[in-house]
Structures are given as C-alpha cells and as structure tokens.
N, CA, C, O and the ligand as a Tripos MOL2 file, in Angstrom:
@<TRIPOS>MOLECULE
protein
  269   267    68     0     0
PROTEIN
NO_CHARGES

@<TRIPOS>ATOM
      1 N          -2.4900  -15.9830    4.3700 N.3       1 MET1
      2 CA         -2.4070  -16.2500    2.9300 C.3       1 MET1
      3 C          -1.7290  -17.5900    2.6450 C.2       1 MET1
      4 O          -2.1710  -18.3500    1.7830 O.2       1 MET1
      5 N          -0.6640  -17.8670    3.3710 N.am      2 LYS2
      6 CA          0.0710  -19.1090    3.1140 C.3       2 LYS2
      7 C          -0.7840  -20.3490    3.3690 C.2       2 LYS2
      8 O          -0.5370  -21.4050    2.7870 O.2       2 LYS2
      9 N          -1.7730  -20.2230    4.2250 N.am      3 ASN3
     10 CA         -2.6370  -21.3740    4.4920 C.3       3 ASN3
     11 C          -3.7690  -21.4860    3.4690 C.2       3 ASN3
     12 O          -4.6320  -22.3550    3.5950 O.2       3 ASN3
     13 N          -3.7700  -20.6080    2.4500 N.am      4 GLY4
     14 CA         -4.7340  -20.7260    1.3750 C.3       4 GLY4
     15 C          -5.9980  -19.9020    1.5350 C.2       4 GLY4
     16 O          -6.9280  -20.0210    0.7370 O.2       4 GLY4
     17 N          -6.0360  -19.0550    2.5790 N.am      5 THR5
     18 CA         -7.2010  -18.1950    2.7820 C.3       5 THR5
     19 C          -6.7650  -16.7320    2.8070 C.2       5 THR5
     20 O          -5.8090  -16.3840    3.5010 O.2       5 THR5
     21 N          -7.4490  -15.8840    2.0640 N.am      6 CYS6
     22 CA         -7.1030  -14.4640    2.0010 C.3       6 CYS6
     23 C          -7.3820  -13.7930    3.3480 C.2       6 CYS6
     24 O          -8.4510  -13.9750    3.9310 O.2       6 CYS6
     25 N          -6.3970  -13.0060    3.8420 N.am      7 ILE7
     26 CA         -6.5960  -12.3430    5.1390 C.3       7 ILE7
     27 C          -7.5130  -11.1270    5.0230 C.2       7 ILE7
     28 O          -7.9670  -10.6000    6.0390 O.2       7 ILE7
     29 N          -7.7880  -10.6810    3.8110 N.am      8 LYS8
     30 CA         -8.6350   -9.5060    3.6130 C.3       8 LYS8
     31 C         -10.0980   -9.8750    3.3980 C.2       8 LYS8
     32 O         -10.9940   -9.2550    3.9710 O.2       8 LYS8
     33 N         -10.3370  -10.9010    2.5580 N.am      9 CYS9
     34 CA        -11.7360  -11.1890    2.2080 C.3       9 CYS9
     35 C         -12.1250  -12.6480    2.4790 C.2       9 CYS9
     36 O         -13.2420  -13.0610    2.1670 O.2       9 CYS9
     37 N         -11.1950  -13.4340    3.0650 N.am     10 GLN10
     38 CA        -11.4480  -14.8260    3.4280 C.3      10 GLN10
     39 C         -11.7250  -15.7470    2.2390 C.2      10 GLN10
     40 O         -12.1810  -16.8770    2.4140 O.2      10 GLN10
     41 N         -11.4440  -15.2550    1.0290 N.am     11 SER11
     42 CA        -11.5860  -16.1070   -0.1440 C.3      11 SER11
     43 C         -10.5150  -17.2010   -0.1210 C.2      11 SER11
     44 O          -9.4540  -17.0190    0.4750 O.2      11 SER11
     45 N         -10.7880  -18.3200   -0.7600 N.am     12 GLU12
     46 CA         -9.7960  -19.3820   -0.8420 C.3      12 GLU12
     47 C          -9.2050  -19.4990   -2.2380 C.2      12 GLU12
     48 O          -8.5080  -20.4660   -2.5480 O.2      12 GLU12
     49 N          -9.4890  -18.5050   -3.0820 N.am     13 LYS13
     50 CA         -8.9480  -18.5000   -4.4450 C.3      13 LYS13
     51 C          -7.5840  -17.8160   -4.4330 C.2      13 LYS13
     52 O          -7.4500  -16.6670   -4.8530 O.2      13 LYS13
     53 N          -6.5720  -18.5410   -3.9460 N.am     14 ILE14
     54 CA         -5.2300  -17.9880   -3.8290 C.3      14 ILE14
     55 C          -4.3130  -18.5860   -4.8840 C.2      14 ILE14
     56 O          -4.2170  -19.8060   -5.0210 O.2      14 ILE14
     57 N          -3.6420  -17.7170   -5.6270 N.am     15 VAL15
     58 CA         -2.6810  -18.1640   -6.6270 C.3      15 VAL15
     59 C          -1.2780  -17.8790   -6.1100 C.2      15 VAL15
     60 O          -1.0120  -16.8160   -5.5480 O.2      15 VAL15
     61 N          -0.3830  -18.8490   -6.3080 N.am     16 LYS16
     62 CA          1.0080  -18.6380   -5.9050 C.3      16 LYS16
     63 C           1.8530  -18.3710   -7.1420 C.2      16 LYS16
     64 O           1.7630  -19.1040   -8.1270 O.2      16 LYS16
     65 N           2.6700  -17.3280   -7.0960 N.am     17 VAL17
     66 CA          3.5450  -17.0020   -8.2140 C.3      17 VAL17
     67 C           4.9480  -16.7680   -7.6850 C.2      17 VAL17
     68 O           5.1570  -15.9460   -6.7930 O.2      17 VAL17
     69 N           5.9170  -17.5030   -8.2460 N.am     18 LYS18
     70 CA          7.3120  -17.2210   -7.9160 C.3      18 LYS18
     71 C           7.6720  -15.9060   -8.5660 C.2      18 LYS18
     72 O           7.5540  -15.7600   -9.7830 O.2      18 LYS18
     73 N           8.1080  -14.9550   -7.7780 N.am     19 GLY19
     74 CA          8.2480  -13.6360   -8.3650 C.3      19 GLY19
     75 C           9.5100  -12.8960   -8.0510 C.2      19 GLY19
     76 O          10.5940  -13.2620   -8.5060 O.2      19 GLY19
     77 N           9.3680  -11.8590   -7.2750 N.am     20 ARG20
     78 CA         10.4160  -10.8730   -7.0620 C.3      20 ARG20
     79 C          11.6900  -11.4860   -6.5010 C.2      20 ARG20
     80 O          11.6560  -12.3670   -5.6430 O.2      20 ARG20
     81 N          12.7980  -11.0000   -7.0040 N.am     21 ALA21
     82 CA         14.0930  -11.4330   -6.4960 C.3      21 ALA21
     83 C          14.4320  -10.6600   -5.2310 C.2      21 ALA21
     84 O          14.3500   -9.4320   -5.2020 O.2      21 ALA21
     85 N          14.8130  -11.3810   -4.1900 N.am     22 VAL22
     86 CA         15.3240  -10.7540   -2.9760 C.3      22 VAL22
     87 C          16.8300  -10.9920   -2.9870 C.2      22 VAL22
     88 O          17.2890  -12.1250   -2.8450 O.2      22 VAL22
     89 N          17.5910   -9.9210   -3.1560 N.am     23 TRP23
     90 CA         19.0290  -10.0590   -3.3700 C.3      23 TRP23
     91 C          19.7490  -10.4470   -2.1070 C.2      23 TRP23
     92 O          19.5220   -9.8660   -1.0460 O.2      23 TRP23
     93 N          20.6390  -11.4530   -2.2220 N.am     24 LYS24
     94 CA         21.4700  -11.8780   -1.0980 C.3      24 LYS24
     95 C          22.7710  -11.0910   -1.1040 C.2      24 LYS24
     96 O          23.2760  -10.7060   -0.0500 O.2      24 LYS24
     97 N          23.3070  -10.8560   -2.2890 N.am     25 ASP25
     98 CA         24.4770  -10.0150   -2.4850 C.3      25 ASP25
     99 C          24.3850   -9.5210   -3.9230 C.2      25 ASP25
    100 O          23.3270   -9.6350   -4.5420 O.2      25 ASP25
    101 N          25.4530   -8.9850   -4.4580 N.am     26 TRP26
    102 CA         25.3370   -8.3150   -5.7560 C.3      26 TRP26
    103 C          25.0840   -9.2520   -6.9280 C.2      26 TRP26
    104 O          24.7550   -8.7900   -8.0210 O.2      26 TRP26
    105 N          25.2300  -10.5570   -6.7260 N.am     27 ARG27
    106 CA         25.0570  -11.4460   -7.8780 C.3      27 ARG27
    107 C          24.1020  -12.6120   -7.6420 C.2      27 ARG27
    108 O          23.8410  -13.3760   -8.5710 O.2      27 ARG27
    109 N          23.5770  -12.7700   -6.4390 N.am     28 SER28
    110 CA         22.6820  -13.9050   -6.2220 C.3      28 SER28
    111 C          21.4670  -13.4920   -5.3840 C.2      28 SER28
    112 O          21.5140  -12.5300   -4.6170 O.2      28 SER28
    113 N          20.4120  -14.2290   -5.5500 N.am     29 TYR29
    114 CA         19.1670  -13.8620   -4.8970 C.3      29 TYR29
    115 C          18.3200  -15.0990   -4.5930 C.2      29 TYR29
    116 O          18.5350  -16.1700   -5.1600 O.2      29 TYR29
    117 N          17.3690  -14.9320   -3.7020 N.am     30 VAL30
    118 CA         16.3350  -15.9480   -3.5530 C.3      30 VAL30
    119 C          15.0450  -15.3350   -4.0980 C.2      30 VAL30
    120 O          14.8570  -14.1200   -4.0480 O.2      30 VAL30
    121 N          14.1790  -16.1690   -4.6080 N.am     31 LYS31
    122 CA         12.9270  -15.6600   -5.1490 C.3      31 LYS31
    123 C          11.8320  -15.7110   -4.1040 C.2      31 LYS31
    124 O          11.5820  -16.7560   -3.5030 O.2      31 LYS31
    125 N          11.1830  -14.5890   -3.8910 N.am     32 ALA32
    126 CA         10.0320  -14.5680   -3.0070 C.3      32 ALA32
    127 C           8.8370  -15.1770   -3.7460 C.2      32 ALA32
    128 O           8.7920  -15.1920   -4.9760 O.2      32 ALA32
    129 N           7.8920  -15.6680   -2.9850 N.am     33 THR33
    130 CA          6.6600  -16.1860   -3.5710 C.3      33 THR33
    131 C           5.5240  -15.2290   -3.2630 C.2      33 THR33
    132 O           5.2920  -14.8800   -2.1060 O.2      33 THR33
    133 N           4.8160  -14.8060   -4.3050 N.am     34 SER34
    134 CA          3.6530  -13.9510   -4.1150 C.3      34 SER34
    135 C           2.4030  -14.8130   -3.9820 C.2      34 SER34
    136 O           2.1760  -15.7300   -4.7710 O.2      34 SER34
    137 N           1.5990  -14.5030   -2.9720 N.am     35 PHE35
    138 CA          0.3030  -15.1490   -2.7950 C.3      35 PHE35
    139 C          -0.7450  -14.1220   -3.2050 C.2      35 PHE35
    140 O          -0.8880  -13.0870   -2.5550 O.2      35 PHE35
    141 N          -1.4690  -14.3990   -4.2660 N.am     36 ILE36
    142 CA         -2.3900  -13.4220   -4.8350 C.3      36 ILE36
    143 C          -3.8270  -13.9190   -4.6990 C.2      36 ILE36
    144 O          -4.1550  -15.0320   -5.1090 O.2      36 ILE36
    145 N          -4.6730  -13.0770   -4.1170 N.am     37 CYS37
    146 CA         -6.0870  -13.4240   -3.9860 C.3      37 CYS37
    147 C          -6.8060  -13.0800   -5.2800 C.2      37 CYS37
    148 O          -6.7950  -11.9290   -5.7160 O.2      37 CYS37
    149 N          -7.4330  -14.0800   -5.8940 N.am     38 LYS38
    150 CA         -8.1360  -13.8380   -7.1530 C.3      38 LYS38
    151 C          -9.4740  -13.1550   -6.9390 C.2      38 LYS38
    152 O         -10.0930  -12.6750   -7.8890 O.2      38 LYS38
    153 N          -9.9210  -13.1110   -5.6890 N.am     39 GLU39
    154 CA        -11.2050  -12.4840   -5.3980 C.3      39 GLU39
    155 C         -11.0640  -10.9610   -5.2590 C.2      39 GLU39
    156 O         -11.7720  -10.2080   -5.9270 O.2      39 GLU39
    157 N         -10.1450  -10.5090   -4.3850 N.am     40 CYS40
    158 CA        -10.0310   -9.0710   -4.1210 C.3      40 CYS40
    159 C          -8.7320   -8.4680   -4.6330 C.2      40 CYS40
    160 O          -8.5880   -7.2450   -4.6560 O.2      40 CYS40
    161 N          -7.7780   -9.3090   -5.0450 N.am     41 GLY41
    162 CA         -6.5490   -8.7780   -5.6280 C.3      41 GLY41
    163 C          -5.4350   -8.4970   -4.6420 C.2      41 GLY41
    164 O          -4.3800   -7.9930   -5.0250 O.2      41 GLY41
    165 N          -5.6570   -8.8180   -3.3710 N.am     42 TYR42
    166 CA         -4.6100   -8.5890   -2.3810 C.3      42 TYR42
    167 C          -3.4020   -9.4710   -2.6750 C.2      42 TYR42
    168 O          -3.5460  -10.6420   -3.0250 O.2      42 TYR42
    169 N          -2.1970   -8.8900   -2.5260 N.am     43 VAL43
    170 CA         -0.9640   -9.6330   -2.7800 C.3      43 VAL43
    171 C          -0.1010   -9.6220   -1.5350 C.2      43 VAL43
    172 O           0.1270   -8.5750   -0.9290 O.2      43 VAL43
    173 N           0.3780  -10.8010   -1.1610 N.am     44 GLU44
    174 CA          1.2830  -10.9180   -0.0210 C.3      44 GLU44
    175 C           2.5130  -11.6780   -0.4860 C.2      44 GLU44
    176 O           2.4240  -12.6100   -1.2850 O.2      44 GLU44
    177 N           3.6660  -11.2620    0.0320 N.am     45 GLU45
    178 CA          4.9150  -11.8350   -0.4640 C.3      45 GLU45
    179 C           5.6750  -12.5230    0.6650 C.2      45 GLU45
    180 O           5.8060  -11.9740    1.7590 O.2      45 GLU45
    181 N           6.1800  -13.7400    0.3910 N.am     46 TRP46
    182 CA          6.9030  -14.4960    1.4100 C.3      46 TRP46
    183 C           8.1430  -15.1440    0.8290 C.2      46 TRP46
    184 O           8.1460  -15.5870   -0.3200 O.2      46 TRP46
    185 N           9.1940  -15.1950    1.6280 N.am     47 VAL47
    186 CA         10.3000  -16.1140    1.3380 C.3      47 VAL47
    187 C           9.9280  -17.3760    2.1050 C.2      47 VAL47
    188 O          10.0370  -17.4320    3.3300 O.2      47 VAL47
    189 N           9.4870  -18.3920    1.3580 N.am     48 VAL48
    190 CA          8.7270  -19.4790    1.9670 C.3      48 VAL48
    191 C           9.5650  -20.4990    2.7310 C.2      48 VAL48
    192 O           9.2570  -20.8320    3.8750 O.2      48 VAL48
    193 N          10.6160  -20.9880    2.0990 N.am     49 THR49
    194 CA         11.3030  -22.1190    2.7250 C.3      49 THR49
    195 C          12.3970  -21.6750    3.6980 C.2      49 THR49
    196 O          12.9730  -20.5950    3.5670 O.2      49 THR49
    197 N          12.6580  -22.5280    4.6590 N.am     50 GLU50
    198 CA         13.6930  -22.2610    5.6560 C.3      50 GLU50
    199 C          15.0650  -22.1630    4.9830 C.2      50 GLU50
    200 O          15.9070  -21.3520    5.3680 O.2      50 GLU50
    201 N          15.2640  -23.0110    3.9680 N.am     51 LYS51
    202 CA         16.5370  -22.9810    3.2350 C.3      51 LYS51
    203 C          16.7490  -21.6170    2.5780 C.2      51 LYS51
    204 O          17.8310  -21.0380    2.6750 O.2      51 LYS51
    205 N          15.7190  -21.1130    1.9140 N.am     52 GLU52
    206 CA         15.8220  -19.7990    1.2730 C.3      52 GLU52
    207 C          16.0800  -18.7020    2.3040 C.2      52 GLU52
    208 O          16.8930  -17.8050    2.0770 O.2      52 GLU52
    209 N          15.3830  -18.7810    3.4340 N.am     53 ARG53
    210 CA         15.5520  -17.7420    4.4690 C.3      53 ARG53
    211 C          16.9430  -17.7820    5.0790 C.2      53 ARG53
    212 O          17.5000  -16.7490    5.4510 O.2      53 ARG53
    213 N          17.5060  -18.9950    5.1800 N.am     54 SER54
    214 CA         18.8380  -19.1080    5.7700 C.3      54 SER54
    215 C          19.8980  -18.4990    4.8670 C.2      54 SER54
    216 O          21.0030  -18.1940    5.3170 O.2      54 SER54
    217 N          19.5620  -18.3210    3.5940 N.am     55 GLU55
    218 CA         20.5190  -17.7600    2.6410 C.3      55 GLU55
    219 C          20.4420  -16.2400    2.5490 C.2      55 GLU55
    220 O          21.2490  -15.6210    1.8550 O.2      55 GLU55
    221 N          19.4960  -15.6420    3.2310 N.am     56 LEU56
    222 CA         19.3340  -14.1840    3.1600 C.3      56 LEU56
    223 C          20.4940  -13.4800    3.8630 C.2      56 LEU56
    224 O          21.1630  -14.0720    4.7100 O.2      56 LEU56
    225 N          20.7290  -12.2100    3.5070 N.am     57 PRO57
    226 CA         21.8060  -11.4590    4.1530 C.3      57 PRO57
    227 C          21.5810  -11.3160    5.6500 C.2      57 PRO57
    228 O          20.4710  -11.5060    6.1470 O.2      57 PRO57
    229 N          22.6490  -10.9780    6.3600 N.am     58 LYS58
    230 CA         22.5360  -10.7660    7.7990 C.3      58 LYS58
    231 C          21.6420   -9.5580    8.0840 C.2      58 LYS58
    232 O          21.4570   -8.6840    7.2370 O.2      58 LYS58
    233 N          21.0990   -9.5360    9.2910 N.am     59 GLU59
    234 CA         20.1040   -8.5300    9.6610 C.3      59 GLU59
    235 C          20.5940   -7.0890    9.5260 C.2      59 GLU59
    236 O          19.8030   -6.1930    9.2280 O.2      59 GLU59
    237 N          21.8850   -6.8590    9.7410 N.am     60 ASP60
    238 CA         22.3550   -5.4750    9.7150 C.3      60 ASP60
    239 C          22.8480   -5.0460    8.3320 C.2      60 ASP60
    240 O          23.4080   -3.9600    8.1820 O.2      60 ASP60
    241 N          22.6400   -5.8940    7.3260 N.am     61 SER61
    242 CA         23.1150   -5.5300    5.9870 C.3      61 SER61
    243 C          22.0030   -4.8890    5.1810 C.2      61 SER61
    244 O          20.8180   -5.0650    5.4620 O.2      61 SER61
    245 N          22.4180   -4.1420    4.1750 N.am     62 LEU62
    246 CA         21.4520   -3.5250    3.2810 C.3      62 LEU62
    247 C          21.9940   -3.5670    1.8610 C.2      62 LEU62
    248 O          22.9480   -2.8640    1.5270 O.2      62 LEU62
    249 N          21.3780   -4.3980    1.0330 N.am     63 TYR63
    250 CA         21.7990   -4.4790   -0.3540 C.3      63 TYR63
    251 C          20.8300   -3.7300   -1.2340 C.2      63 TYR63
    252 O          19.6130   -3.8220   -1.0770 O.2      63 TYR63
    253 N          21.3980   -2.9810   -2.1710 N.am     64 ASP64
    254 CA         20.5530   -2.2990   -3.1360 C.3      64 ASP64
    255 C          20.0940   -3.3350   -4.1710 C.2      64 ASP64
    256 O          20.7580   -4.3490   -4.3860 O.2      64 ASP64
    257 N          18.9680   -3.0690   -4.7940 N.am     65 THR65
    258 CA         18.5210   -3.9630   -5.8470 C.3      65 THR65
    259 C          19.1500   -3.5630   -7.1680 C.2      65 THR65
    260 O          19.4970   -2.4000   -7.3740 O.2      65 THR65
    261 N          19.2950   -4.5160   -8.0480 N.am     66 ILE66
    262 CA         19.8880   -4.2610   -9.3520 C.3      66 ILE66
    263 C          18.7780   -4.1390  -10.3640 C.2      66 ILE66
    264 O          17.9060   -5.0030  -10.4580 O.2      66 ILE66
    265 N          18.8150   -3.0720  -11.1150 N.am     67 THR67
    266 CA         17.7360   -2.8750  -12.0930 C.3      67 THR67
    267 C          18.2450   -2.9820  -13.5200 C.2      67 THR67
    268 O          17.4680   -2.8420  -14.4650 O.2      67 THR67
    269 ZN         -9.0650  -11.5070   -0.9540 Zn       68 ZN68
@<TRIPOS>BOND
     1     1     2 1
     2     2     3 1
     3     3     4 2
     4     3     5 am
     5     5     6 1
     6     6     7 1
     7     7     8 2
     8     7     9 am
     9     9    10 1
    10    10    11 1
    11    11    12 2
    12    11    13 am
    13    13    14 1
    14    14    15 1
    15    15    16 2
    16    15    17 am
    17    17    18 1
    18    18    19 1
    19    19    20 2
    20    19    21 am
    21    21    22 1
    22    22    23 1
    23    23    24 2
    24    23    25 am
    25    25    26 1
    26    26    27 1
    27    27    28 2
    28    27    29 am
    29    29    30 1
    30    30    31 1
    31    31    32 2
    32    31    33 am
    33    33    34 1
    34    34    35 1
    35    35    36 2
    36    35    37 am
    37    37    38 1
    38    38    39 1
    39    39    40 2
    40    39    41 am
    41    41    42 1
    42    42    43 1
    43    43    44 2
    44    43    45 am
    45    45    46 1
    46    46    47 1
    47    47    48 2
    48    47    49 am
    49    49    50 1
    50    50    51 1
    51    51    52 2
    52    51    53 am
    53    53    54 1
    54    54    55 1
    55    55    56 2
    56    55    57 am
    57    57    58 1
    58    58    59 1
    59    59    60 2
    60    59    61 am
    61    61    62 1
    62    62    63 1
    63    63    64 2
    64    63    65 am
    65    65    66 1
    66    66    67 1
    67    67    68 2
    68    67    69 am
    69    69    70 1
    70    70    71 1
    71    71    72 2
    72    71    73 am
    73    73    74 1
    74    74    75 1
    75    75    76 2
    76    75    77 am
    77    77    78 1
    78    78    79 1
    79    79    80 2
    80    79    81 am
    81    81    82 1
    82    82    83 1
    83    83    84 2
    84    83    85 am
    85    85    86 1
    86    86    87 1
    87    87    88 2
    88    87    89 am
    89    89    90 1
    90    90    91 1
    91    91    92 2
    92    91    93 am
    93    93    94 1
    94    94    95 1
    95    95    96 2
    96    95    97 am
    97    97    98 1
    98    98    99 1
    99    99   100 2
   100    99   101 am
   101   101   102 1
   102   102   103 1
   103   103   104 2
   104   103   105 am
   105   105   106 1
   106   106   107 1
   107   107   108 2
   108   107   109 am
   109   109   110 1
   110   110   111 1
   111   111   112 2
   112   111   113 am
   113   113   114 1
   114   114   115 1
   115   115   116 2
   116   115   117 am
   117   117   118 1
   118   118   119 1
   119   119   120 2
   120   119   121 am
   121   121   122 1
   122   122   123 1
   123   123   124 2
   124   123   125 am
   125   125   126 1
   126   126   127 1
   127   127   128 2
   128   127   129 am
   129   129   130 1
   130   130   131 1
   131   131   132 2
   132   131   133 am
   133   133   134 1
   134   134   135 1
   135   135   136 2
   136   135   137 am
   137   137   138 1
   138   138   139 1
   139   139   140 2
   140   139   141 am
   141   141   142 1
   142   142   143 1
   143   143   144 2
   144   143   145 am
   145   145   146 1
   146   146   147 1
   147   147   148 2
   148   147   149 am
   149   149   150 1
   150   150   151 1
   151   151   152 2
   152   151   153 am
   153   153   154 1
   154   154   155 1
   155   155   156 2
   156   155   157 am
   157   157   158 1
   158   158   159 1
   159   159   160 2
   160   159   161 am
   161   161   162 1
   162   162   163 1
   163   163   164 2
   164   163   165 am
   165   165   166 1
   166   166   167 1
   167   167   168 2
   168   167   169 am
   169   169   170 1
   170   170   171 1
   171   171   172 2
   172   171   173 am
   173   173   174 1
   174   174   175 1
   175   175   176 2
   176   175   177 am
   177   177   178 1
   178   178   179 1
   179   179   180 2
   180   179   181 am
   181   181   182 1
   182   182   183 1
   183   183   184 2
   184   183   185 am
   185   185   186 1
   186   186   187 1
   187   187   188 2
   188   187   189 am
   189   189   190 1
   190   190   191 1
   191   191   192 2
   192   191   193 am
   193   193   194 1
   194   194   195 1
   195   195   196 2
   196   195   197 am
   197   197   198 1
   198   198   199 1
   199   199   200 2
   200   199   201 am
   201   201   202 1
   202   202   203 1
   203   203   204 2
   204   203   205 am
   205   205   206 1
   206   206   207 1
   207   207   208 2
   208   207   209 am
   209   209   210 1
   210   210   211 1
   211   211   212 2
   212   211   213 am
   213   213   214 1
   214   214   215 1
   215   215   216 2
   216   215   217 am
   217   217   218 1
   218   218   219 1
   219   219   220 2
   220   219   221 am
   221   221   222 1
   222   222   223 1
   223   223   224 2
   224   223   225 am
   225   225   226 1
   226   226   227 1
   227   227   228 2
   228   227   229 am
   229   229   230 1
   230   230   231 1
   231   231   232 2
   232   231   233 am
   233   233   234 1
   234   234   235 1
   235   235   236 2
   236   235   237 am
   237   237   238 1
   238   238   239 1
   239   239   240 2
   240   239   241 am
   241   241   242 1
   242   242   243 1
   243   243   244 2
   244   243   245 am
   245   245   246 1
   246   246   247 1
   247   247   248 2
   248   247   249 am
   249   249   250 1
   250   250   251 1
   251   251   252 2
   252   251   253 am
   253   253   254 1
   254   254   255 1
   255   255   256 2
   256   255   257 am
   257   257   258 1
   258   258   259 1
   259   259   260 2
   260   259   261 am
   261   261   262 1
   262   262   263 1
   263   263   264 2
   264   263   265 am
   265   265   266 1
   266   266   267 1
   267   267   268 2
@<TRIPOS>SUBSTRUCTURE
     1 MET1         2 RESIDUE 1 A MET
     2 LYS2         6 RESIDUE 1 A LYS
     3 ASN3        10 RESIDUE 1 A ASN
     4 GLY4        14 RESIDUE 1 A GLY
     5 THR5        18 RESIDUE 1 A THR
     6 CYS6        22 RESIDUE 1 A CYS
     7 ILE7        26 RESIDUE 1 A ILE
     8 LYS8        30 RESIDUE 1 A LYS
     9 CYS9        34 RESIDUE 1 A CYS
    10 GLN10       38 RESIDUE 1 A GLN
    11 SER11       42 RESIDUE 1 A SER
    12 GLU12       46 RESIDUE 1 A GLU
    13 LYS13       50 RESIDUE 1 A LYS
    14 ILE14       54 RESIDUE 1 A ILE
    15 VAL15       58 RESIDUE 1 A VAL
    16 LYS16       62 RESIDUE 1 A LYS
    17 VAL17       66 RESIDUE 1 A VAL
    18 LYS18       70 RESIDUE 1 A LYS
    19 GLY19       74 RESIDUE 1 A GLY
    20 ARG20       78 RESIDUE 1 A ARG
    21 ALA21       82 RESIDUE 1 A ALA
    22 VAL22       86 RESIDUE 1 A VAL
    23 TRP23       90 RESIDUE 1 A TRP
    24 LYS24       94 RESIDUE 1 A LYS
    25 ASP25       98 RESIDUE 1 A ASP
    26 TRP26      102 RESIDUE 1 A TRP
    27 ARG27      106 RESIDUE 1 A ARG
    28 SER28      110 RESIDUE 1 A SER
    29 TYR29      114 RESIDUE 1 A TYR
    30 VAL30      118 RESIDUE 1 A VAL
    31 LYS31      122 RESIDUE 1 A LYS
    32 ALA32      126 RESIDUE 1 A ALA
    33 THR33      130 RESIDUE 1 A THR
    34 SER34      134 RESIDUE 1 A SER
    35 PHE35      138 RESIDUE 1 A PHE
    36 ILE36      142 RESIDUE 1 A ILE
    37 CYS37      146 RESIDUE 1 A CYS
    38 LYS38      150 RESIDUE 1 A LYS
    39 GLU39      154 RESIDUE 1 A GLU
    40 CYS40      158 RESIDUE 1 A CYS
    41 GLY41      162 RESIDUE 1 A GLY
    42 TYR42      166 RESIDUE 1 A TYR
    43 VAL43      170 RESIDUE 1 A VAL
    44 GLU44      174 RESIDUE 1 A GLU
    45 GLU45      178 RESIDUE 1 A GLU
    46 TRP46      182 RESIDUE 1 A TRP
    47 VAL47      186 RESIDUE 1 A VAL
    48 VAL48      190 RESIDUE 1 A VAL
    49 THR49      194 RESIDUE 1 A THR
    50 GLU50      198 RESIDUE 1 A GLU
    51 LYS51      202 RESIDUE 1 A LYS
    52 GLU52      206 RESIDUE 1 A GLU
    53 ARG53      210 RESIDUE 1 A ARG
    54 SER54      214 RESIDUE 1 A SER
    55 GLU55      218 RESIDUE 1 A GLU
    56 LEU56      222 RESIDUE 1 A LEU
    57 PRO57      226 RESIDUE 1 A PRO
    58 LYS58      230 RESIDUE 1 A LYS
    59 GLU59      234 RESIDUE 1 A GLU
    60 ASP60      238 RESIDUE 1 A ASP
    61 SER61      242 RESIDUE 1 A SER
    62 LEU62      246 RESIDUE 1 A LEU
    63 TYR63      250 RESIDUE 1 A TYR
    64 ASP64      254 RESIDUE 1 A ASP
    65 THR65      258 RESIDUE 1 A THR
    66 ILE66      262 RESIDUE 1 A ILE
    67 THR67      266 RESIDUE 1 A THR
    68 ZN68       269 GROUP 0 **** ****
C-alpha cells in the first residue's frame, strides 16, 4: 500500500489520510496514516516516519486509549 498499489486488488487509486492517534503515553500521541484503496475500500494503517516510530512506547508497554 505504501508504494501506491493496493495489495488486495492492485489498484493504484490510493488515498492517504492522517488519522488514528497512536498513544505514546497518557497525553501525547503520534498519528498513524491510513492508506485507503478507492477501488475496493481496503484500509491499511502505518506509522510512516522513522521519527514517529522512534517516539512510540517501549515494546513491553501497554497504554490504553483515551476516549
Ligand atoms: Zn484495492
């Protein structure tokens, strides 16, 4: 998906939307990017940049989401 081709239907009509918050701790988050196929509707979500990924919580942590 990140390369612009849908993994389900091979369409190249991919829309990127900054979307869901991935919480780092109780007050800050990085935004995941949704890659949406306009042909079949498949949605894939990525934390795209290395900087954003480096800010994520440690592997053994588990933060609840705030609603
Ligand atoms: Zn598709």
